[in-house]
N, CA, C and O of each residue as an XYZ file, in Angstrom:
484
protein
N      16.429     43.187      0.092
C      16.439     42.697      1.474
C      15.008     42.685      1.996
O      14.238     43.610      1.739
N      14.671     41.671      2.702
C      13.327     41.518      3.236
C      13.191     42.322      4.539
O      13.967     42.120      5.474
N      12.200     43.242      4.603
C      12.020     44.060      5.802
C      11.184     43.351      6.851
O      11.146     43.788      8.001
N      10.519     42.277      6.485
C       9.691     41.543      7.445
C      10.529     40.481      8.138
O      10.533     39.317      7.739
N      11.224     40.888      9.160
C      12.059     39.972      9.915
C      11.183     39.184     10.879
O      10.197     39.720     11.385
N      11.517     37.935     11.143
C      10.757     37.182     12.134
C      11.054     37.724     13.542
O      12.123     38.275     13.804
N      10.090     37.551     14.420
C      10.285     37.982     15.802
C      11.379     37.151     16.462
O      11.454     35.937     16.278
N      12.207     37.813     17.217
C      13.163     37.066     18.017
C      12.453     36.653     19.306
O      11.414     37.211     19.657
N      13.004     35.700     19.985
C      12.389     35.207     21.217
C      12.396     36.297     22.276
O      11.440     36.438     23.039
N      13.488     37.075     22.322
C      13.603     38.128     23.328
C      12.535     39.195     23.131
O      11.924     39.631     24.107
N      12.292     39.632     21.883
C      11.272     40.651     21.660
C       9.878     40.101     21.954
O       9.021     40.832     22.452
N       9.640     38.829     21.655
C       8.351     38.208     21.979
C       8.133     38.192     23.486
O       7.028     38.463     23.957
N       9.171     37.878     24.239
C       9.062     37.870     25.709
C       8.762     39.274     26.230
O       7.936     39.437     27.129
N       9.426     40.286     25.675
C       9.171     41.661     26.112
C       7.738     42.087     25.808
O       7.093     42.718     26.645
N       7.228     41.747     24.612
C       5.844     42.084     24.277
C       4.863     41.338     25.189
O       3.835     41.896     25.573
N       5.163     40.112     25.530
C       4.283     39.328     26.408
C       4.221     39.936     27.808
O       3.142     40.071     28.385
N       5.376     40.298     28.348
C       5.397     40.914     29.682
C       4.654     42.249     29.656
O       3.940     42.578     30.604
N       4.815     43.006     28.598
C       4.105     44.282     28.484
C       2.584     44.053     28.456
O       1.831     44.806     29.072
N       2.146     43.028     27.751
C       0.724     42.709     27.736
C       0.193     42.357     29.107
O      -0.884     42.807     29.498
N       0.956     41.540     29.847
C       0.550     41.191     31.200
C       0.516     42.417     32.111
O      -0.352     42.521     32.978
N       1.448     43.336     31.922
C       1.452     44.563     32.732
C       0.220     45.424     32.428
O      -0.345     46.037     33.334
N      -0.189     45.473     31.179
C      -1.390     46.250     30.827
C      -2.629     45.610     31.462
O      -3.496     46.313     31.983
N      -2.709     44.288     31.417
C      -3.841     43.609     32.061
C      -3.825     43.837     33.569
O      -4.875     44.058     34.172
N      -2.646     43.787     34.180
C      -2.544     44.033     35.623
C      -2.952     45.465     35.959
O      -3.575     45.710     36.992
N      -2.602     46.406     35.092
C      -2.980     47.797     35.333
C      -4.498     47.944     35.369
O      -5.038     48.607     36.254
N      -5.182     47.330     34.413
C      -6.650     47.412     34.398
C      -7.230     46.778     35.653
O      -8.150     47.331     36.255
N      -6.704     45.626     36.057
C      -7.187     44.950     37.259
C      -6.932     45.812     38.497
O      -7.810     45.933     39.352
N      -5.751     46.407     38.603
C      -5.401     47.234     39.764
C      -6.267     48.493     39.815
O      -6.710     48.893     40.892
N      -6.511     49.119     38.667
C      -7.369     50.317     38.651
C      -8.782     49.976     39.120
O      -9.388     50.736     39.875
N      -9.301     48.846     38.678
C     -10.640     48.430     39.079
C     -10.714     48.251     40.605
O     -11.640     48.746     41.246
N      -9.742     47.547     41.173
C      -9.759     47.294     42.620
C      -9.443     48.556     43.417
O      -9.983     48.742     44.507
N      -8.588     49.415     42.901
C      -8.322     50.689     43.586
C      -9.573     51.543     43.637
O      -9.874     52.154     44.662
N     -10.300     51.586     42.534
C     -11.529     52.380     42.487
C     -12.569     51.819     43.477
O     -13.234     52.574     44.185
N     -12.693     50.489     43.510
C     -13.638     49.893     44.465
C     -13.244     50.189     45.903
O     -14.112     50.450     46.736
N     -11.969     50.154     46.206
C     -11.499     50.422     47.576
C     -11.782     51.871     47.987
O     -12.275     52.125     49.087
N     -11.472     52.798     47.112
C     -11.733     54.214     47.418
C     -13.230     54.461     47.521
O     -13.670     55.214     48.390
N     -14.023     53.839     46.646
C     -15.482     54.020     46.699
C     -16.066     53.502     48.014
O     -16.924     54.145     48.618
N     -15.587     52.326     48.452
C     -16.059     51.781     49.734
C     -15.721     52.697     50.893
O     -16.541     52.909     51.786
N     -14.510     53.240     50.881
C     -14.117     54.140     51.970
C     -14.959     55.422     51.946
O     -15.279     55.963     53.004
N     -15.316     55.909     50.769
C     -16.169     57.101     50.701
C     -17.593     56.790     51.162
O     -18.213     57.610     51.841
N     -18.119     55.614     50.801
C     -19.468     55.229     51.211
C     -19.564     55.031     52.725
O     -20.587     55.358     53.327
N     -18.534     54.512     53.327
C     -18.539     54.272     54.787
C     -18.101     55.480     55.590
O     -17.931     55.388     56.806
N     -17.919     56.607     54.931
C     -17.493     57.864     55.564
C     -16.154     57.737     56.289
O     -15.898     58.454     57.256
N     -15.318     56.842     55.831
C     -13.976     56.725     56.383
C     -13.011     57.678     55.687
O     -11.899     57.905     56.163
N     -13.439     58.228     54.569
C     -12.598     59.112     53.776
C     -13.475     60.163     53.123
O     -14.559     59.858     52.627
N     -13.001     61.408     53.125
C     -13.685     62.478     52.409
C     -12.765     62.962     51.296
O     -11.543     62.952     51.447
N     -13.348     63.382     50.182
C     -12.543     63.823     49.051
C     -11.903     65.174     49.338
O     -10.729     65.375     49.024
N     -12.631     66.084     49.916
C     -12.088     67.419     50.152
C     -10.990     67.346     51.201
O     -11.201     66.849     52.307
N      -9.834     67.840     50.842
C      -8.679     67.834     51.729
C      -7.805     66.594     51.559
O      -6.669     66.574     52.032
N      -8.315     65.569     50.898
C      -7.561     64.344     50.696
C      -7.306     64.032     49.223
O      -7.044     62.883     48.866
N      -7.381     65.036     48.381
C      -7.199     64.835     46.947
C      -5.803     64.272     46.651
O      -5.633     63.361     45.841
N      -4.822     64.844     47.335
C      -3.446     64.361     47.110
C      -3.296     62.901     47.526
O      -2.665     62.116     46.819
N      -3.870     62.537     48.661
C      -3.762     61.159     49.142
C      -4.456     60.177     48.213
O      -3.945     59.083     47.975
N      -5.613     60.554     47.688
C      -6.347     59.683     46.767
C      -5.562     59.518     45.464
O      -5.414     58.405     44.960
N      -5.064     60.622     44.928
C      -4.270     60.559     43.701
C      -2.986     59.769     43.920
O      -2.578     58.990     43.059
N      -2.352     59.969     45.065
C      -1.138     59.238     45.395
C      -1.411     57.734     45.517
O      -0.571     56.918     45.139
N      -2.586     57.368     46.046
C      -2.965     55.961     46.140
C      -3.051     55.331     44.756
O      -2.528     54.241     44.525
N      -3.719     56.030     43.836
C      -3.815     55.522     42.455
C      -2.431     55.446     41.788
O      -2.103     54.462     41.125
N      -1.641     56.488     41.975
C      -0.326     56.520     41.342
C       0.590     55.432     41.883
O       1.321     54.799     41.121
N       0.556     55.212     43.189
C       1.450     54.227     43.794
C       1.038     52.796     43.486
O       1.891     51.910     43.428
N      -0.258     52.551     43.287
C      -0.724     51.187     43.122
C      -0.963     50.748     41.687
O      -1.082     49.552     41.423
N      -1.036     51.696     40.750
C      -1.316     51.231     39.385
C      -0.732     52.093     38.278
O      -0.755     51.661     37.126
N      -0.223     53.257     38.544
C       0.194     54.151     37.456
C       1.543     53.815     36.869
O       1.790     54.139     35.708
N       2.425     53.183     37.611
C       3.764     52.898     37.080
C       3.740     51.726     36.091
O       4.634     51.619     35.252
N       2.756     50.866     36.172
C       2.735     49.682     35.303
C       2.514     50.005     33.834
O       3.152     49.371     32.993
N       1.651     50.953     33.467
C       1.572     51.304     32.028
C       2.882     51.915     31.514
O       3.246     51.715     30.355
N       3.580     52.649     32.363
C       4.873     53.204     31.964
C       5.868     52.086     31.700
O       6.595     52.121     30.708
N       5.905     51.091     32.586
C       6.783     49.947     32.367
C       6.413     49.198     31.079
O       7.288     48.743     30.343
N       5.116     49.079     30.821
C       4.668     48.391     29.612
C       5.114     49.140     28.357
O       5.538     48.520     27.382
N       5.018     50.467     28.379
C       5.462     51.274     27.233
C       6.955     51.104     27.013
O       7.403     50.985     25.873
N       7.730     51.091     28.093
C       9.173     50.906     27.977
C       9.490     49.530     27.399
O      10.357     49.413     26.533
N       8.802     48.485     27.865
C       9.045     47.136     27.366
C       8.630     46.998     25.897
O       9.290     46.291     25.136
N       7.549     47.664     25.496
C       7.143     47.635     24.089
C       8.183     48.321     23.233
O       8.521     47.833     22.154
N       8.698     49.452     23.701
C       9.752     50.148     22.941
C      11.016     49.293     22.818
O      11.630     49.242     21.753
N      11.402     48.626     23.903
C      12.583     47.749     23.861
C      12.350     46.574     22.915
O      13.243     46.204     22.154
N      11.164     45.990     22.959
C      10.854     44.890     22.048
C      10.853     45.319     20.602
O      11.285     44.568     19.727
N      10.368     46.529     20.339
C      10.369     47.062     18.979
C      11.802     47.320     18.507
O      12.140     47.044     17.356
N      12.632     47.842     19.391
C      14.034     48.081     19.022
C      14.761     46.764     18.779
O      15.573     46.669     17.858
N      14.483     45.750     19.590
C      15.100     44.452     19.378
C      14.649     43.826     18.060
O      15.415     43.120     17.404
N      13.422     44.085     17.687
C      12.900     43.559     16.421
C      13.594     44.225     15.242
O      13.810     43.588     14.211
N      13.942     45.485     15.383
C      14.573     46.229     14.301
C      16.079     46.074     14.273
O      16.697     46.355     13.246
N      16.694     45.637     15.363
C      18.150     45.547     15.416
C      18.631     44.224     14.832
O      17.889     43.241     14.843
N      19.867     44.182     14.319
C      20.380     42.924     13.798
C      20.637     41.887     14.882
O      20.717     40.697     14.578
N      20.768     42.302     16.124
C      20.996     41.364     17.213
C      19.744     40.530     17.462
O      19.831     39.347     17.789
N      18.586     41.153     17.306
C      17.350     40.444     17.549
C      16.899     39.566     16.392
O      15.935     38.815     16.540
N      17.559     39.636     15.259
C      17.122     38.852     14.111
C      17.921     37.571     14.005
O      18.882     37.351     14.742
N      17.503     36.732     13.072
C      18.179     35.453     12.880
C      19.177     35.512     11.733
O      19.752     34.488     11.365
N      19.391     36.690     11.164
C      20.342     36.824     10.063
C      21.765     36.716     10.600
O      22.026     37.023     11.763
N      22.682     36.275      9.737
C      24.072     36.208     10.149
C      24.692     37.579     10.028
O      24.270     38.395      9.208
N      25.692     37.830     10.845
C      26.348     39.126     10.861
C      27.667     39.104     10.089
O      28.395     40.097     10.110
N      27.997     38.002      9.407
C      29.280     37.911      8.719
C      29.425     38.958      7.630
O      30.541     39.397      7.353
N      28.340     39.369      7.009
C      28.411     40.383      5.953
C      28.776     41.748      6.524
O      29.412     42.565      5.858
N      28.366     41.980      7.762
C      28.591     43.284      8.366
C      29.849     43.311      9.225
O      30.315     44.392      9.583
N      30.405     42.170      9.563
C      31.546     42.088     10.466
C      32.808     41.774      9.658
O      32.986     40.640      9.211
N      33.671     42.747      9.469
C      34.854     42.504      8.633
C      35.860     41.553      9.284
O      36.681     40.972      8.575
N      35.827     41.379     10.576
C      36.792     40.516     11.233
C      36.537     39.057     10.879
O      37.479     38.306     10.626
N      35.278     38.654     10.860
C      34.986     37.251     10.567
C      35.030     36.946      9.082
O      35.111     35.780      8.698
N      34.978     37.972      8.234
C      34.963     37.701      6.797
C      36.321     37.848      6.150
O      36.448     37.551      4.962
N      37.352     38.291      6.867
C      38.674     38.433      6.276
C      39.386     37.097      6.256
O      39.141     36.232      7.096
N      40.264     36.944      5.294
C      41.034     35.704      5.177
C      42.306     35.851      5.995
O      42.990     36.871      5.911
N      42.614     34.858      6.766
C      43.773     34.929      7.639
C      44.903     34.083      7.086
O      44.694     33.058      6.437
N      46.103     34.552      7.367
C      47.275     33.798      6.937
C      47.727     32.886      8.065
O      47.106     32.838      9.126
N      48.774     32.188      7.836
C      49.307     31.277      8.822
C      49.719     32.067     10.067
O      50.415     33.074      9.939
N      49.314     31.644     11.255
C      49.616     32.428     12.455
C      51.099     32.504     12.752
O      51.572     33.543     13.211
N      51.849     31.441     12.506
C      53.269     31.462     12.824
C      54.026     32.440     11.956
O      54.857     33.200     12.455
N      53.752     32.434     10.658
C      54.465     33.298      9.727
C      54.133     34.768      9.960
O      55.027     35.614      9.943
N      52.868     35.076     10.177
C      52.498     36.486     10.361
C      53.073     37.037     11.660
O      53.455     38.206     11.711
N      53.143     36.221     12.713
C      53.712     36.693     13.988
C      55.199     36.989     13.831
O      55.695     37.991     14.346
N      55.905     36.120     13.121
C      57.323     36.345     12.919
C      57.572     37.606     12.109
O      58.453     38.397     12.445
N      56.799     37.801     11.039
C      56.989     38.986     10.205
C      56.651     40.245     10.962
O      57.344     41.254     10.825
N      55.596     40.209     11.761
C      55.223     41.379     12.540
C      56.303     41.732     13.559
O      56.619     42.906     13.752
N      56.872     40.712     14.214
C      57.900     40.963     15.199
C      59.155     41.521     14.540
O      59.772     42.453     15.056
N      59.529     40.950     13.403
C      60.719     41.450     12.713
C      60.521     42.881     12.258
O      61.437     43.695     12.379
N      59.350     43.208     11.737
C      59.070     44.580     11.292
C      59.087     45.523     12.480
O      59.628     46.624     12.376
N      58.510     45.123     13.608
C      58.535     45.972     14.778
C      59.961     46.183     15.264
O      60.337     47.296     15.632
N      60.754     45.118     15.264
C      62.117     45.204     15.751
C      62.948     46.134     14.858
O      63.752     46.915     15.369
N      62.765     46.062     13.521
C      63.463     46.956     12.615
C      63.085     48.413     12.841
O      63.944     49.293     12.789
N      61.802     48.672     13.093
C      61.336     50.050     13.264
C      61.737     50.621     14.621
O      61.867     51.838     14.756
N      61.933     49.777     15.618
C      62.240     50.259     16.955
C      63.681     50.028     17.386
O      64.017     50.255     18.548
N      64.527     49.588     16.485
C      65.929     49.348     16.814
C      66.630     50.698     16.924
O      66.463     51.556     16.057
N      67.412     50.890     17.982
C      68.069     52.186     18.186
C      69.535     52.089     18.004
O      70.241     53.088     18.139
């Protein structure tokens, strides 16, 4: 069996969104740093006593996006490894689709007769 499965479209989309989130994180960190630096230069903000507020500003504006990117990368990797994300057929693994069926009319009649014999009081 070939272990190099082609990418599914869904996993490619997840990897793409994760890449965009990583780029957005870098952009947001850059602008957050510039904003805090400007406020410190203009004496509108002091670091002492405001450490929590500064850290909270960074966390609220840019820290969740790398976490989302990691989650999307993990989901894309799982989709790549799962049979749902591949282009292979599932008939080999699904016994319902690979079994041979008999005539529906005859099997229904036999099943009903067998049930009736077993449940007759």
